[in-house]
MIFIFI-899205 format. One record per residue (C-alpha): x, y, z; residue number from 0. Coordinates in Angstrom, 1 decimal, decimal comma. Example, Ala and Ser with C-alpha at 12.3 -4.5 7.8 and 13.67 -1.06 7.14 Angstrom:
<nodes>
X_Y_Z_resi
12,3_-4,5_7,8_0
13,7_-1,1_7,1_1
</nodes>
This chain:
<nodes>
X_Y_Z_resi
-0,4_-0,1_-0,4_0
1,5_3,2_-0,2_1
1,9_5,9_1,9_2
1,3_8,8_0,6_3
-2,6_9,4_-0,4_4
-3,2_12,8_-1,4_5
-6,8_14,2_-0,9_6
-9,3_13,8_-3,4_7
-11,6_15,8_-5,4_8
-15,4_14,8_-4,2_9
-17,5_17,4_-5,6_10
-17,7_20,8_-6,9_11
-18,4_21,8_-3,4_12
-14,4_20,4_-3,0_13
-13,8_23,7_-5,6_14
-14,2_26,2_-3,9_15
-11,5_28,1_-1,5_16
-12,2_30,1_1,7_17
-14,1_33,1_1,3_18
-11,2_35,0_3,9_19
-7,5_34,1_2,4_20
-5,4_32,5_4,0_21
-3,5_34,4_7,1_22
0,0_34,9_6,2_23
1,8_33,4_8,8_24
3,6_35,7_12,0_25
7,2_34,9_10,2_26
10,6_36,3_12,5_27
11,6_38,4_8,8_28
15,2_39,0_10,9_29
15,8_35,6_11,4_30
14,3_34,9_8,4_31
16,8_37,6_6,6_32
19,4_37,3_8,8_33
20,0_33,2_7,8_34
19,6_34,1_4,0_35
22,2_36,2_4,1_36
24,6_34,1_6,5_37
23,7_31,2_4,3_38
25,1_33,4_1,3_39
28,7_34,0_3,2_40
28,9_30,9_4,9_41
29,6_29,3_0,8_42
31,1_32,5_-0,1_43
34,0_31,3_2,2_44
33,9_28,0_2,3_45
34,4_28,0_-1,7_46
37,1_30,5_-0,9_47
35,3_33,6_-2,0_48
35,6_37,2_-0,9_49
32,7_38,9_-2,6_50
29,7_37,9_-4,8_51
28,5_40,7_-7,2_52
24,7_39,3_-7,8_53
22,8_41,1_-11,2_54
20,1_38,3_-10,9_55
16,5_39,6_-9,8_56
16,2_36,7_-7,2_57
19,2_36,3_-6,1_58
19,4_39,7_-4,6_59
15,7_39,7_-2,9_60
17,7_36,2_-1,7_61
21,0_38,2_-0,1_62
19,7_41,3_0,8_63
15,2_41,5_1,1_64
15,3_44,0_-1,5_65
12,7_43,9_-4,3_66
12,6_46,3_-7,1_67
10,7_44,6_-10,5_68
12,1_41,4_-10,4_69
11,1_40,4_-14,5_70
11,9_43,6_-15,6_71
15,5_43,6_-14,0_72
16,3_39,9_-14,6_73
15,1_41,0_-18,6_74
18,0_44,4_-18,1_75
20,2_42,8_-15,0_76
22,6_45,9_-15,3_77
20,3_47,9_-14,1_78
20,5_47,2_-10,3_79
23,2_44,6_-8,3_80
24,3_43,9_-4,5_81
27,6_44,1_-3,5_82
28,3_41,3_-1,0_83
31,5_40,7_0,6_84
32,7_37,9_2,8_85
33,0_40,7_5,7_86
32,0_44,5_5,8_87
28,6_45,9_4,6_88
27,0_44,8_1,8_89
25,8_47,8_-0,6_90
23,1_47,8_-3,3_91
22,8_49,4_-6,0_92
19,7_50,4_-6,9_93
18,0_51,1_-10,6_94
17,9_54,9_-11,1_95
15,5_56,8_-8,3_96
14,7_53,6_-6,6_97
16,7_53,4_-3,5_98
13,7_54,1_-1,0_99
12,8_50,6_-1,9_100
15,2_49,3_0,0_101
14,4_50,6_3,1_102
14,1_47,9_5,5_103
16,6_45,1_3,9_104
19,7_44,3_4,9_105
22,2_46,6_3,3_106
24,6_48,8_5,0_107
24,2_51,3_2,3_108
22,2_52,1_-1,3_109
23,4_53,8_-4,8_110
22,6_54,8_-7,3_111
23,7_52,4_-10,1_112
25,6_52,5_-13,0_113
23,8_50,6_-15,8_114
25,8_49,7_-18,0_115
22,7_48,2_-20,4_116
23,5_49,3_-24,5_117
19,9_50,2_-23,8_118
20,7_52,4_-21,2_119
24,6_54,1_-22,2_120
24,8_53,3_-26,0_121
27,6_53,9_-27,9_122
29,1_54,6_-24,7_123
28,4_51,2_-22,8_124
32,1_50,4_-22,5_125
32,7_53,8_-20,8_126
30,0_52,8_-18,3_127
31,0_49,7_-17,8_128
34,8_51,1_-17,8_129
33,3_52,7_-15,5_130
31,1_50,3_-13,5_131
34,0_48,1_-13,0_132
36,3_51,6_-11,3_133
33,5_51,4_-8,5_134
33,9_47,4_-7,4_135
36,9_47,1_-8,1_136
36,9_50,5_-5,2_137
35,2_48,0_-3,0_138
37,1_45,2_-3,3_139
40,5_47,2_-1,7_140
38,5_48,7_1,1_141
37,3_45,5_2,0_142
40,6_43,3_1,2_143
39,0_41,0_-0,3_144
41,9_39,9_-2,6_145
41,5_38,9_-6,3_146
39,1_35,9_-6,7_147
35,2_37,0_-7,3_148
32,0_35,4_-7,9_149
29,5_37,0_-9,9_150
27,1_36,5_-11,8_151
25,9_37,7_-15,7_152
25,5_41,7_-16,4_153
26,8_41,9_-20,2_154
29,8_41,1_-21,6_155
31,5_44,6_-20,9_156
31,4_43,7_-17,2_157
33,3_41,1_-16,5_158
35,6_41,8_-19,2_159
36,4_45,3_-17,3_160
36,9_43,4_-13,8_161
39,3_40,5_-15,6_162
41,4_43,1_-17,1_163
41,5_44,2_-13,2_164
43,3_41,3_-12,4_165
40,2_39,4_-11,0_166
40,1_35,4_-11,3_167
36,1_35,7_-12,3_168
33,7_32,5_-11,5_169
29,9_32,3_-11,6_170
28,1_33,2_-8,4_171
25,5_30,8_-9,0_172
27,4_27,8_-7,6_173
27,1_29,9_-4,5_174
23,6_31,0_-4,4_175
22,3_27,9_-5,5_176
24,1_25,8_-2,7_177
23,3_29,2_-0,4_178
19,0_28,6_-1,3_179
19,3_24,7_-1,1_180
18,7_24,8_2,9_181
15,7_26,6_4,4_182
15,0_27,9_7,7_183
11,6_26,9_9,6_184
10,5_31,1_8,5_185
11,7_29,8_5,3_186
9,3_26,9_5,6_187
6,6_29,2_6,9_188
7,2_31,7_4,3_189
6,2_28,4_1,6_190
3,5_26,9_3,5_191
1,9_30,0_3,2_192
2,5_31,0_-1,2_193
1,2_26,8_-1,5_194
-2,4_28,1_0,3_195
-2,8_30,8_-1,7_196
-1,7_29,3_-5,0_197
-4,0_26,4_-3,6_198
-6,9_28,8_-3,4_199
-6,0_30,0_-6,5_200
-6,1_26,7_-8,5_201
-9,1_25,6_-6,8_202
-11,2_29,3_-8,4_203
-9,8_28,0_-11,7_204
-10,9_24,2_-11,3_205
-14,8_25,2_-10,2_206
-14,2_27,6_-13,2_207
-13,4_24,7_-15,7_208
-15,9_24,6_-18,3_209
-16,1_23,6_-21,9_210
-16,1_26,4_-24,9_211
-13,8_28,7_-22,5_212
-9,9_29,3_-23,9_213
-7,3_27,8_-21,9_214
-6,0_32,0_-22,1_215
-8,8_32,7_-20,3_216
-8,4_30,1_-17,6_217
-5,1_30,5_-16,8_218
-6,3_34,4_-16,0_219
-8,3_33,4_-13,0_220
-4,5_31,4_-11,6_221
-3,0_35,1_-12,5_222
-5,3_37,8_-10,3_223
-6,3_35,5_-7,4_224
-2,2_35,8_-6,6_225
-1,9_39,2_-7,7_226
-4,7_39,7_-5,2_227
-3,0_38,0_-2,5_228
-0,4_39,6_-2,3_229
1,8_37,1_-4,7_230
4,4_38,3_-7,8_231
4,1_37,2_-10,9_232
4,0_33,5_-12,4_233
7,1_32,2_-14,3_234
5,9_29,7_-17,2_235
2,5_30,1_-19,1_236
2,2_25,8_-18,4_237
-1,7_25,0_-19,1_238
-2,8_22,8_-22,3_239
-5,4_20,7_-22,8_240
-6,7_17,6_-25,2_241
-3,7_16,9_-27,2_242
-1,5_19,6_-26,7_243
-1,3_18,2_-23,2_244
0,8_15,9_-24,9_245
4,2_16,5_-25,2_246
4,1_18,3_-22,4_247
5,6_22,1_-21,5_248
3,0_23,9_-24,1_249
2,0_27,7_-22,9_250
-1,6_28,1_-22,9_251
-3,3_29,7_-26,3_252
-6,4_30,9_-27,9_253
-7,4_26,9_-28,0_254
-10,7_26,4_-26,2_255
-11,3_23,4_-24,1_256
-13,6_21,1_-24,9_257
-15,8_18,9_-23,2_258
-13,9_15,6_-22,0_259
-10,5_16,8_-22,8_260
-8,1_16,5_-20,0_261
-6,9_20,1_-18,9_262
-3,3_20,0_-17,3_263
-1,4_22,9_-15,2_264
2,0_23,9_-13,6_265
1,3_26,3_-11,0_266
5,3_28,1_-11,8_267
3,9_30,3_-9,0_268
6,1_33,1_-7,6_269
3,8_33,9_-4,6_270
3,8_36,0_-1,2_271
7,6_36,7_0,7_272
9,0_35,3_-3,3_273
8,6_31,9_-2,3_274
7,6_29,9_-5,0_275
4,8_27,2_-5,1_276
5,6_24,6_-7,8_277
3,2_21,9_-8,6_278
1,0_20,4_-11,0_279
-3,0_18,7_-11,7_280
-4,4_17,2_-14,1_281
-8,1_17,5_-14,3_282
-11,3_16,5_-16,1_283
-13,1_18,6_-18,4_284
-16,8_18,8_-18,9_285
-20,0_16,3_-17,1_286
-19,0_13,2_-19,0_287
-16,7_10,6_-18,0_288
-13,7_10,2_-18,2_289
-12,3_7,2_-20,7_290
-10,4_4,1_-20,0_291
-7,3_5,9_-21,0_292
-7,0_8,7_-19,8_293
-7,9_6,7_-16,5_294
-4,9_4,9_-17,1_295
-2,5_7,8_-18,0_296
-3,4_9,3_-14,3_297
-3,1_6,0_-12,2_298
0,7_5,6_-13,5_299
1,1_9,4_-12,9_300
-0,2_8,9_-9,9_301
1,9_5,2_-9,2_302
5,2_7,7_-10,6_303
4,6_10,0_-8,2_304
3,5_8,3_-4,8_305
7,0_5,8_-5,2_306
9,3_8,5_-5,6_307
8,4_10,7_-2,5_308
8,5_7,6_-0,3_309
11,7_6,5_-1,2_310
13,0_10,1_-0,7_311
15,1_10,5_3,1_312
18,0_12,9_4,1_313
21,6_11,8_3,3_314
20,2_9,7_0,1_315
22,7_10,9_-3,0_316
20,9_12,1_-6,2_317
21,6_8,5_-8,3_318
20,4_6,7_-5,4_319
17,5_8,3_-5,5_320
17,0_7,6_-9,6_321
18,2_4,7_-9,3_322
15,2_3,1_-6,6_323
12,9_5,5_-8,7_324
9,6_3,7_-10,1_325
10,6_2,9_-13,6_326
8,8_4,0_-16,5_327
7,2_1,6_-19,0_328
8,2_1,9_-22,1_329
5,9_3,5_-24,2_330
6,2_7,2_-22,2_331
9,8_7,0_-21,4_332
10,8_9,0_-24,7_333
8,3_11,7_-23,3_334
9,4_11,2_-19,8_335
9,8_15,1_-17,7_336
13,6_16,5_-18,1_337
13,9_15,7_-14,4_338
12,9_13,1_-11,2_339
12,9_15,9_-8,9_340
14,0_19,4_-8,1_341
15,3_21,7_-5,8_342
12,7_25,2_-4,8_343
12,3_28,0_-2,9_344
12,7_31,2_-4,6_345
12,0_30,0_-8,1_346
13,1_26,5_-8,6_347
16,8_25,6_-8,0_348
19,6_23,2_-7,1_349
19,2_20,6_-7,2_350
18,1_19,0_-10,8_351
17,5_14,8_-9,5_352
17,7_13,0_-13,2_353
16,3_10,2_-14,0_354
19,0_6,7_-13,9_355
18,9_6,8_-17,7_356
20,0_10,2_-18,5_357
22,4_10,6_-15,2_358
25,0_10,4_-17,0_359
24,7_14,5_-17,7_360
23,7_15,3_-14,4_361
25,9_15,6_-11,4_362
25,0_13,9_-7,8_363
25,0_15,1_-4,5_364
23,3_14,5_-1,3_365
19,8_15,6_-0,2_366
20,2_18,0_3,3_367
17,2_18,1_6,0_368
15,6_21,4_5,1_369
15,7_20,9_1,4_370
12,5_21,4_-0,1_371
11,5_19,8_-4,1_372
9,2_19,3_-6,5_373
9,2_15,6_-7,6_374
7,7_15,6_-10,8_375
6,0_13,2_-13,2_376
4,3_13,6_-16,9_377
3,2_10,5_-18,4_378
2,1_11,2_-21,9_379
2,9_8,9_-25,0_380
4,9_8,8_-27,8_381
2,8_7,8_-30,0_382
0,7_10,6_-29,1_383
-2,8_11,2_-27,4_384
-3,7_13,2_-24,4_385
-1,0_13,4_-20,8_386
-1,4_13,9_-17,5_387
1,2_16,0_-15,8_388
1,0_15,5_-11,6_389
3,3_17,3_-9,1_390
3,9_17,7_-5,5_391
6,2_20,7_-3,4_392
7,9_18,3_-0,3_393
10,6_19,1_2,7_394
13,3_16,3_3,4_395
12,8_16,4_7,1_396
15,3_15,1_9,6_397
13,6_11,4_8,7_398
11,8_11,8_6,2_399
9,6_13,4_3,6_400
7,0_15,8_4,1_401
4,4_16,9_1,2_402
4,0_20,4_1,5_403
1,5_21,1_-1,6_404
-2,5_20,0_-0,6_405
-4,5_20,5_-3,4_406
-5,9_17,4_-4,0_407
-6,6_14,7_-7,2_408
-9,2_14,4_-8,5_409
-11,1_11,1_-7,9_410
-12,5_10,9_-11,5_411
-9,8_10,2_-12,8_412
-8,6_7,5_-10,4_413
-9,8_4,4_-11,2_414
-7,1_2,6_-13,0_415
-9,1_1,0_-15,9_416
-6,9_-1,4_-18,0_417
</nodes>
């Protein structure tokens, strides 16, 4: 008997979210932020770096707590950045006119950014990047940070200018991904709240599913709910129906949902407090009964999820997880989801845990307590037809695995028929 037993949807009343939004947790904001900066600095020291320069909007928020135009600055990374020394004050270089947004952030100083994108600097981009590099070198010298520097990508000119000054540049992702992998109790509180908010939004989506509406119209309901509840944005548009569910990864569009079709979605929501809520569900549209094939696909996806959650324990290597994981039937192996599981926190993150068939191309590691993962399943035949996407968000504890996502599975699809 399987240990993991998600609730089932039993009638429309089960789809209705609470009339009230989930109450935010009473999180110790100081403890939350100090843990995150401490993790960054611990990883910097362990890897031998005196400082790192962050351009990624999510990593800036993780390291100091400041949020500003995350989608815009992800597309324009040279417009905002963070200097983090292993010792001493953190300096936030904020987008022009936005210094006031850093109130409450864990920084020693806020300065206006020297915006080095071509859009901002035009033909003077090289000159602006030289000025930027001089500013960074001044901070590095004052902090006695050495010549080994970790950086995230801004533009090639930023990296080249630091190399010209004799700095050995490494990718800061190693620091940030391994820092973010282990969560604090406060972070887990934020993740739980983000999940409850997104589950309420998905409940409204499920209630609204009906033949004749477009995929885009259905997807918009989740976006409305998460913004109203204090969430940030949706990283992807992964919702599809009918034959568009297979292969997976097709974005929602103007296709009309038909009666008797499957509708599959992956939330990929950056929710309240900047924490990810990432689970997947597949629904049945219309008043009829699912086909035997649809039930079989759904049952196989559940088997994969059940098995792979049940084996997770701290101390397991990624390779061992792949070897012990549910064996995908040959008919569905070619279109398997690209990972067995992946890390999750403020976004999808390290580690990627691969299927045994793919492991030669992946990295190994060991599951640690207080790591959060998303366990994935996609079942779709290479011969065509519909597919089923399921995913659960889990916490690795000191003794095993706790399922954090609570949105129920669909009762009408659970009775397997072959």
